C-alpha positions in Angstrom: 40.9 34.4 33.0 37.7 32.4 33.0 37.3 28.8 32.0 34.7 29.7 29.5 36.6 32.5 27.9 40.0 31.0 27.0 40.5 33.6 24.3 39.5 36.6 26.3 39.8 38.8 23.3 37.0 38.1 20.9 33.4 39.2 21.2 31.3 37.3 23.6 28.7 35.0 22.3 25.1 36.3 22.8 24.2 33.5 25.2 20.9 34.8 26.5 19.9 35.9 30.0 22.0 34.6 32.9 20.1 34.5 36.2 21.9 35.2 39.4 20.9 31.9 40.9 22.6 30.0 38.1 26.0 31.8 38.4 28.8 29.5 39.4 32.2 30.5 40.6 34.8 30.5 37.8 38.6 30.3 37.9 40.0 33.7 37.3 43.6 35.0 37.5 44.7 38.4 38.4 43.0 41.7 37.5 41.9 42.3 41.1 43.0 46.0 41.0 41.0 46.5 37.8 38.0 44.8 39.3 38.2 47.0 42.4 38.4 50.1 40.3 35.5 49.1 38.1 33.3 48.3 41.2 34.2 51.7 42.6 33.4 53.4 39.3 29.8 52.2 39.6 29.1 54.5 42.5 31.2 57.4 41.2 29.3 60.6 40.6 28.7 61.2 36.9 28.5 64.5 35.1 24.7 64.7 35.5 25.0 64.1 39.3 27.7 66.7 39.6 25.5 69.2 37.7 22.7 68.6 40.1 20.6 66.4 37.7 19.5 62.9 38.2 20.9 60.6 35.6 18.3 59.2 33.2 20.5 56.5 31.6 22.4 53.5 32.7 26.0 53.9 33.9 28.5 52.6 31.3 31.7 50.9 32.5 34.3 50.5 29.7 37.1 47.9 29.6 39.6 48.9 26.9 42.3 46.7 25.6 43.8 45.1 22.5 42.5 41.8 21.2 43.9 38.9 23.3 44.4 41.1 26.4 41.5 39.4 28.3 39.0 42.3 28.1 36.1 39.9 27.5 37.1 37.6 30.3 37.4 40.6 32.7 34.0 41.9 31.7 32.6 38.4 32.3 34.2 38.1 35.7 32.9 41.6 36.7 29.3 40.8 35.6 29.5 37.4 37.4 30.5 39.1 40.7 27.8 41.8 40.2 25.1 39.2 39.6 26.1 37.5 42.9 25.3 40.7 44.8 21.6 40.5 44.0 21.6 44.1 42.8 20.6 43.1 39.3 17.8 40.5 39.8 16.8 40.6 36.1 20.1 39.0 35.0 22.6 39.5 32.3 22.1 40.2 28.6 25.0 40.0 26.1 25.5 41.3 22.6 28.5 41.5 20.3 29.0 44.5 18.0 31.9 43.2 15.8 32.1 40.0 13.8 35.1 37.8 14.3 36.5 39.0 10.9 36.2 42.7 12.1 33.0 43.6 10.4 30.6 45.8 12.3 27.3 44.2 13.4 24.4 46.3 12.2 22.4 47.9 15.0 19.3 46.2 13.7 20.8 42.8 14.1 22.3 43.5 17.5 18.9 44.9 18.7 17.1 41.7 17.4 19.7 39.6 19.3 18.9 41.4 22.5 15.1 41.3 21.9 15.4 37.5 21.5 17.1 37.3 24.9 14.3 39.4 26.4 11.8 37.0 25.0 10.5 39.6 22.5 10.3 39.6 18.7 10.9 42.7 16.6 8.5 43.1 13.7 10.0 41.8 10.4 11.4 44.6 8.3 11.6 47.1 11.3 14.5 49.5 11.1 17.2 50.0 13.7 15.5 53.0 15.3 12.3 51.0 16.0 14.2 47.9 17.2 16.6 49.8 19.5 13.7 51.7 20.9 12.0 48.4 21.8 15.2 47.3 23.5 15.4 50.5 25.6 11.7 50.2 26.5 12.1 46.6 27.6 15.1 47.4 29.8 13.5 50.5 31.2 11.5 48.3 33.6 14.3 46.0 34.6 17.3 46.0 36.9 19.7 44.2 34.7 23.3 44.0 33.4 24.1 44.6 29.7 27.4 43.4 28.4 28.3 45.0 25.1 31.3 43.2 23.7 33.8 44.5 21.2 32.2 47.8 20.5 33.8 49.6 17.5 32.6 53.1 18.5 30.1 55.1 20.5 27.6 55.2 17.5 27.1 51.5 17.8 26.7 51.5 21.6 24.5 54.6 22.1 21.2 53.3 20.6 21.3 50.2 22.9 21.9 52.1 26.2 18.9 51.6 28.6 17.1 54.8 29.6 17.2 53.4 33.2 19.8 54.3 35.9 19.0 51.0 37.6 20.7 49.1 34.8 24.4 48.9 34.3 26.2 48.5 31.0 29.7 46.9 30.8 31.3 47.5 27.4 34.6 46.3 25.9 36.4 48.0 23.1 39.9 48.6 21.8 39.9 52.3 22.8 37.7 55.0 24.4 34.1 55.4 23.3 34.2 59.1 22.7 30.7 60.5 22.5 29.2 58.7 25.5 29.4 61.1 28.5 30.7 60.0 31.8 32.7 57.0 30.6 36.1 56.5 32.1 37.9 53.6 30.4 39.6 50.9 32.4 42.6 50.2 30.1 44.2 46.8 30.6 47.5 45.4 29.3 49.1 42.1 30.0 48.7 40.1 33.1 51.3 40.5 35.9 53.9 37.7 36.2 52.1 35.8 39.1 48.7 35.5 37.5 50.3 34.8 34.1 52.2 31.9 35.5 49.0 30.6 37.2 47.2 30.7 33.9 50.0 28.7 32.3 50.1 26.2 35.1 46.3 25.5 34.7 47.1 24.0 31.2 50.4 22.3 31.7 50.3 21.4 35.4 52.2 22.9 38.3 55.1 20.5 38.2 56.5 21.8 34.9 56.3 25.3 36.4 57.9 24.4 39.7 61.0 22.9 38.2 61.8 26.2 36.4 59.8 29.1 37.9 62.1 31.8 36.6 61.8 30.6 33.0 58.0 30.4 33.4 58.1 34.1 34.3 60.3 34.8 31.3 57.9 32.9 29.1 55.0 35.1 30.3 57.0 38.2 29.4 57.7 36.8 25.9 53.9 36.5 25.6 53.4 40.0 26.7 51.3 38.7 29.6 48.5 38.3 27.0 46.1 35.6 28.2 45.3 34.5 24.6 49.0 34.0 23.8 49.6 32.2 27.1 46.7 29.8 26.5 48.1 28.9 23.1 51.6 28.4 24.4 50.2 26.3 27.3 48.3 24.3 24.7 51.5 23.7 22.7 53.3 22.5 25.9 50.5 20.2 26.8 50.7 18.6 23.3 54.4 18.2 23.7 54.9 16.7 27.2 58.6 16.1 26.7 59.3 19.8 25.9 60.3 22.1 28.7 59.2 25.6 29.4 62.7 26.7 28.4 62.3 25.0 25.1 59.2 26.8 24.1 60.6 30.1 25.4 63.6 29.7 23.1 61.4 28.8 20.1 59.2 31.9 20.6 62.3 34.1 20.7 63.6 32.6 17.5 60.4 33.3 15.6 60.7 36.5 13.6 58.4 39.4 14.4 55.8 40.4 11.9 56.8 44.0 11.3 53.4 44.8 9.9 51.9 44.1 13.3 52.0 46.7 16.1 54.5 46.1 18.9 51.6 45.1 21.3 50.1 42.6 18.8 53.4 40.7 18.1 53.4 38.3 21.1 49.9 37.0 20.0 51.1 36.7 16.4 54.2 34.8 17.5 52.2 32.4 19.7 49.8 31.7 16.8 52.8 31.1 14.5 54.2 28.6 17.0 51.0 26.6 17.0 50.4 26.8 13.2 54.0 25.9 12.2 54.0 22.9 14.6 50.9 21.3 13.0 51.0 18.7 10.3 50.3 20.4 6.9 46.7 19.0 6.6 45.8 20.1 10.1 47.4 23.5 9.6 45.4 23.9 6.4 42.1 23.0 8.1 42.9 25.6 10.8 43.4 28.3 8.2 40.2 27.3 6.4 38.2 27.8 9.6 38.6 31.5 9.0 35.9 31.0 6.4 33.4 29.6 8.9 30.4 31.9 9.0 30.2 34.2 12.1 33.4 32.3 13.3 31.2 29.3 14.1 31.9 25.8 12.9 30.9 22.2 13.6 32.3 18.9 12.3 30.4 19.1 9.1 31.6 22.7 8.3 35.3 21.6 8.9 34.7 18.4 6.9 33.4 20.3 3.9 36.0 23.0 4.0 38.9 20.5 4.2 37.4 17.7 2.1 37.9 15.1 4.8 35.6 12.8 6.7 33.3 14.1 9.5 35.0 12.0 12.1 38.5 13.2 11.1 37.3 16.8 11.2 35.8 16.3 14.7 39.1 14.9 16.0 41.0 17.9 14.6 38.5 20.4 16.0 38.9 18.9 19.5 42.7 19.0 19.1 42.4 22.7 18.2 40.4 23.3 21.4 43.2 21.7 23.5 45.7 23.9 21.7 43.8 27.1 22.6 43.0 28.2 19.0 39.3 27.2 19.2 36.6 27.4 21.8 34.1 24.5 22.2 30.7 24.6 23.8 30.8 21.1 25.3 27.5 20.1 23.8 26.6 16.6 22.6 26.8 17.9 19.0 29.5 20.6 19.7 29.8 23.9 17.9 33.2 25.6 17.9 34.0 29.3 17.8 37.1 30.9 16.3 38.4 33.5 18.8 38.0 37.0 17.5 41.7 37.8 18.2 42.8 34.9 16.0 40.4 35.4 13.1 42.5 38.1 11.3 45.7 36.0 11.8 43.9 32.9 10.3 42.6 34.9 7.4 46.0 36.4 6.7 47.7 33.0 6.7 45.0 31.6 4.4 45.5 34.3 1.9 49.3 34.0 2.0 49.5 30.2 1.8 46.5 29.0 -0.2 45.6 29.7 -3.8 42.4 31.8 -4.4 40.9 28.9 -6.5 41.4 26.5 -3.6 39.8 29.0 -1.2 36.8 29.4 -3.4 36.5 25.6 -3.9 36.5 25.2 -0.1 33.7 27.8 0.2 31.7 26.1 -2.4 32.0 22.7 -0.6 30.9 24.3 2.6 27.9 26.0 1.0 26.9 22.7 -0.8 27.2 20.8 2.5 25.0 23.4 4.2 22.4 23.2 1.5 22.2 19.4 1.8 21.9 19.5 5.6 19.1 22.1 5.3 17.3 19.9 2.7 17.6 17.0 5.1 16.4 19.1 8.0 13.2 19.9 6.1 12.7 16.5 4.5 12.7 14.7 7.8 9.4 16.4 8.6 7.7 14.9 5.5 5.5 11.8 5.7 7.1 8.4 5.2 7.0 7.4 1.6 6.9 10.9 0.3 9.3 12.0 -2.5 11.2 14.1 -0.1 11.7 11.1 2.3 12.8 8.9 -0.6 15.4 11.5 -1.6 16.5 11.8 2.0 17.1 8.0 2.2 19.6 8.4 -0.6 21.8 10.8 1.3 24.8 9.6 3.3 23.9 8.7 6.9 26.1 11.6 8.3 23.8 14.1 6.5 20.6 12.7 7.9 18.8 13.5 11.1 17.3 10.7 13.3 14.0 12.6 13.6 12.3 16.0 13.4 13.2 17.0 16.9 16.9 16.5 16.2 16.6 18.5 13.0 14.8 21.3 14.8 17.5 21.4 17.5 20.3 21.5 14.9 18.5 24.3 13.1 18.1 26.3 16.4 21.7 25.8 17.5 23.2 26.6 14.1 20.8 29.4 13.3 23.3 32.3 13.7 25.9 30.5 11.6 23.3 29.6 8.9 22.0 33.2 8.6 25.6 34.4 8.5 26.4 31.9 5.8 23.6 33.2 3.7 24.7 36.8 4.1 28.3 36.0 3.3 27.4 33.9 0.3 25.3 36.7 -1.2 27.8 39.4 -0.4 30.6 37.4 -2.0 28.9 37.5 -5.4 31.1 34.7 -6.9 28.8 31.8 -6.0 25.4 33.2 -6.6 23.8 29.9 -7.8 24.8 28.2 -4.5 23.8 31.3 -2.6 20.3 31.2 -4.0 20.0 27.5 -3.3 21.2 28.0 0.3 18.8 30.9 1.0 15.9 28.9 -0.5 16.7 25.8 1.6 17.0 27.9 4.7 13.7 29.6 4.1 12.0 26.3 3.7 13.6 24.8 6.8 12.7 27.8 9.0 9.1 27.8 7.7 8.5 24.1 8.3 10.1 23.9 11.8 9.1 27.3 13.2 6.2 28.5 11.1 6.1 31.4 8.7 4.9 33.8 11.3 7.4 32.9 14.0 10.3 33.0 11.5 9.1 36.2 9.8 12.0 38.4 11.0 14.6 36.1 9.6 12.6 35.4 6.5 12.5 39.1 5.8 16.2 39.3 5.8 16.6 36.2 3.6 14.1 37.4 1.0 16.1 40.6 0.9 19.2 38.6 0.1 17.4 36.8 -2.7 16.4 40.2 -4.0 20.0 41.4 -3.9 21.2 38.4 -6.0 18.2 38.7 -8.4 19.0 42.4 -9.1 22.7 41.8 -9.4 22.2 38.9 -11.9 19.2 40.6 -13.6 16.8 37.7 -12.9 13.3 39.3 -13.1 11.4 36.1 -12.1 13.4 35.8 -8.8 13.2 39.5 -8.3 9.4 39.4 -8.6 9.2 36.5 -6.1 11.4 38.2 -3.6 9.5 41.5 -3.8 6.2 39.7 -3.3 7.5 37.9 -0.3 8.9 41.1 1.2 5.7 43.0 0.5 3.6 40.3 2.1 5.7 40.7 5.3 5.4 44.5 5.1 1.6 44.2 4.8 1.5 41.8 7.7 3.2 44.3 10.0 1.0 47.3 9.0 3.5 48.9 6.6 0.9 49.0 3.8 2.3 51.8 1.8 5.7 50.2 1.7 4.0 46.9 0.7 2.2 48.7 -2.1 5.4 50.1 -3.5 6.9 46.6 -3.5 3.8 45.0 -5.0 4.0 47.5 -7.9 7.7 46.7 -8.4 6.9 43.0 -8.4 4.3 43.6 -11.1 6.9 45.3 -13.3 9.4 42.4 -12.7 6.7 39.8 -13.3 5.8 41.4 -16.6 9.5 41.6 -17.6 9.8 37.9 -16.8 6.5 37.2 -18.7 5.4 35.3 -15.6 1.6 35.2 -15.5 1.5 33.9 -11.9 3.7 36.7 -10.5 1.8 39.3 -12.6 -1.6 38.1 -11.4 -0.5 37.7 -7.8 1.0 41.2 -7.9 -2.1 42.8 -9.3 -4.3 41.1 -6.7 -2.0 42.2 -3.9 -2.0 45.8 -5.2 -5.7 45.7 -5.0 -5.5 44.3 -1.4 -3.1 47.1 -0.4 -5.5 49.8 -1.8 -8.4 48.1 0.0 -6.4 48.2 3.3 -5.8 51.9 2.7 -9.5 52.5 2.2 -9.1 53.4 -1.5 -11.9 51.1 -2.7 -12.1 52.6 -6.2 -8.4 51.7 -7.0 -8.8 48.4 -5.1 -11.8 47.4 -7.4 -9.8 48.5 -10.4 -6.8 46.3 -9.6 -9.0 43.3 -8.6 -10.7 43.7 -11.9 -7.4 43.6 -13.7 -6.3 40.4 -11.8 -9.7 38.8 -12.5 -9.5 39.6 -16.3 -6.1 37.8 -16.4 -7.5 34.8 -14.5 -10.5 34.6 -16.9 -8.2 34.3 -19.8 -6.3 31.5 -18.2 -9.3 29.5 -17.0 -8.2 29.5 -13.4 -11.6 28.9 -11.8 -10.7 28.8 -8.2 -8.9 32.1 -8.5 -11.8 33.6 -10.4 -14.3 32.7 -7.7 -11.9 34.2 -5.0 -11.4 37.4 -7.0 -15.2 37.8 -7.5 -15.5 37.7 -3.8 -12.8 40.3 -3.3 -14.5 42.6 -5.7 -17.8 42.0 -3.8 -16.1 43.0 -0.6 -14.6 46.3 -1.8 -17.9 47.2 -3.5 -19.7 46.6 -0.3 -17.3 48.8 1.7 -17.8 51.5 -1.0 -21.6 51.3 -0.7 -22.0 50.0 -4.3 -24.4 47.3 -3.4 -25.6 46.4 -6.9 -22.0 45.7 -8.0 -21.3 43.9 -4.8 -24.3 41.6 -5.3 -23.3 40.8 -8.9 -19.8 39.9 -7.8 -20.8 37.8 -4.8 -23.3 35.9 -6.9 -20.6 35.2 -9.5 -18.4 34.0 -6.7 -21.1 31.6 -5.4 -21.6 30.3 -9.0 -17.9 29.8 -9.4 -17.6 27.7 -6.2 -20.7 25.7 -7.2 -19.1 24.8 -10.5 -16.0 23.8 -8.6 -18.1 21.7 -6.2 -16.8 23.6 -3.2 -20.0 23.6 -1.2 -18.7 25.3 2.0 -17.3 28.2 0.0 -20.5 28.4 -2.0 -22.5 28.7 1.3 -20.2 31.4 2.6 -20.5 33.4 -0.7 -24.3 33.1 -0.4 -24.1 34.3 3.1 -22.2 37.4 1.9 -25.0 37.9 -0.7 -27.5 37.9 2.1 -25.4 40.4 4.1 -25.3 42.8 1.1 -29.0 42.4 0.5 -29.7 43.4 4.1 -27.4 46.5 3.8 -29.3 47.4 0.6 -32.6 47.4 2.5 -33.9 44.1 1.1 -34.5 42.0 4.3 -36.9 39.5 2.7 -34.4 38.7 -0.1 -31.7 38.5 2.6 -33.8 36.0 4.5 -34.4 33.8 1.5 -30.7 33.8 0.5 -29.6 33.0 4.0 -31.9 30.0 4.1 -30.4 28.9 0.8 -26.9 29.2 2.3 -28.0 27.1 5.3 -29.2 24.4 3.0 -25.8 24.3 1.1 -23.9 24.2 4.4 -26.1 21.2 5.5 -25.4 19.4 2.2 -21.7 20.1 2.7 -21.9 18.5 6.2 -20.1 21.5 7.7 -21.7 21.7 11.1 -19.9 24.7 12.3 -20.7 26.7 9.2 -24.4 25.6 9.3 -24.6 26.7 12.9 -23.1 30.1 12.2 -25.6 30.6 9.3 -28.5 29.6 11.6 -27.4 32.4 13.9 -27.2 34.9 11.1 -30.7 33.8 10.0 -31.9 34.3 13.6 -30.5 37.9 13.6 -32.2 38.7 10.3 -35.5 37.4 11.7 -35.1 39.5 14.8 -34.7 42.6 12.6 -37.8 41.6 10.7 -39.8 41.5 14.0 -40.2 37.7 14.3 -38.4 36.8 17.6 -40.2 33.4 17.9 -38.7 32.2 14.6 -35.4 33.7 15.6 -35.4 31.7 18.8 -36.0 28.5 16.9 -33.0 29.0 14.7 -30.8 29.9 17.7 -32.0 26.7 19.3 -31.0 24.8 16.2 -27.5 26.4 16.3 -27.2 25.4 19.9 -28.1 21.8 19.2 -25.5 21.7 16.4 -22.6 23.0 18.3 -23.6 23.3 22.0 -21.8 26.0 23.9 -19.1 26.4 21.2 -21.6 27.8 18.6 -21.6 31.3 20.1 -17.8 31.7 19.5 -17.9 30.8 15.8 -18.1 33.5 13.1 -18.4 33.2 9.4 -15.3 33.8 7.5 -15.8 35.8 4.3 -15.0 34.0 1.1 -12.5 36.8 0.4 -10.2 35.3 3.0 -10.2 31.8 1.4 -7.2 30.9 -0.6 
């Protein structure tokens, strides 16, 4: 049994890479025979080797056991010892394949978790095949350990197995992983009497064991030798210093067995019942409500919102639960607590038996509302002093505010798995859709402001998908259009242009159903952009023209000027120079009316480019000089220098190298050495 894995039954937290140099000895009891067998199994000849073929995949060691048996702790101890040998210099990577509530973790999410530990980012919207392939390719060049915890079946494990015999996979599951060749499970039951008593003594002290060693052994038998049950019973004894080992043994025997549980699961259920029934009613209720914590992760604010109590009271109770062995704490300054996987079903069952559905839903609503307010505070703290957001932030209770942006970013990073799980659960529940939409919106804004849209794109993709699910369920066309546009933008950004085109068209239909001119115009323009990316310039110009017609009716001059530029670009690509010139001139005129001199200069530069393509170099030279003058008036030095370089290139083509040299000298004087690195951005990219 390890210090870090008191529960030993639930899935391991994906904690990132563990380097061999950072491995510290941990206290562990028993299982030496199993550890020896597992170490020997690493070198055992597999089916491929026996058949005369070199294995192309990593060896898989399987530790099988029921929840609470210590399978995760055994896997952790095995990997700790293997890292100490130096045979796996690239460290340890961990992933869990089952949520605390028993739900399977999608392969896509598990693969993204591993990619994050490998310092890689999967493209937003990528499917599980693409992401799992990225994981296998990343591990193909490493000598590493992969701990796959709480695997439900071989189908979940197989896509993540490295195609590299230098890697080793240690998996935990309740039973055999039929379908993966060459796997011989190491099945574990309860601890033997000696290690079980040692584990008990770690919590309650050796003295209380020494005075009655036989009863201590009897107690371990009552617990079935299950580490999770022993830890809880030890926690109860530590909380009741006047009680003897014989007292708790008697109480356990008197507790009725839950006949719905299998024989092997009953010791754990009785130990949990002992803890739960000994708690004051308020504390017992909070413990049950923790089964609602997203991804089994809670902090003081989560517990406070669920129970409707103060944050300080919730913090005290959470620390008490850790001492009782029914929670795990991470020991951080702002601690986060994990509900052991083996206890999650027992907590949920007790909650459903003892609490009314309306009370459970109210607790969920309070938790979501608290999360929304924390996320709003997380984003608002990045706003300037005196802004409306900061004024609203000042009206929040002090416990909901963050001292500064760094603290907010740290909280967002630490709570990210729980926040994403909270959004998924809220949307899947379907009973609190208004809160769910607010939660997703607040999370999207917080991620974007603290991490940037590009860095947060994989998570944002999933969140926009949740918004789409709610919008379709509630028949909200405006929200559906917005979600589709956001998803399509992310698809387009990762090169899935055809998928983006399909979503842009669906967004157009939703925008029309909602009678939303912004969504409709945005969708038409995006459809045009998708066709342009696909090289279908005829359709691109048609859709840009539709978007422009709508903007003209609404008098949106900035959008008109931008769309004229987009039309000029696709006509240029298509070789329709006359149409291109007309549209670029219209774009330049639009920017002139708006007083946007830099944009006007860029549009005129594009006019000059098209004139040159059309075989009119003198016209191109004159237009480029005009663009230089507008850039000078705009006091945009970098733009002016870039236009001077373009002017020099045109003069070179006209056979006047002396004049070209003068303009290059002007550009050099404007920007020095940096001038050669600057390029003109087409007005089509300006928003």
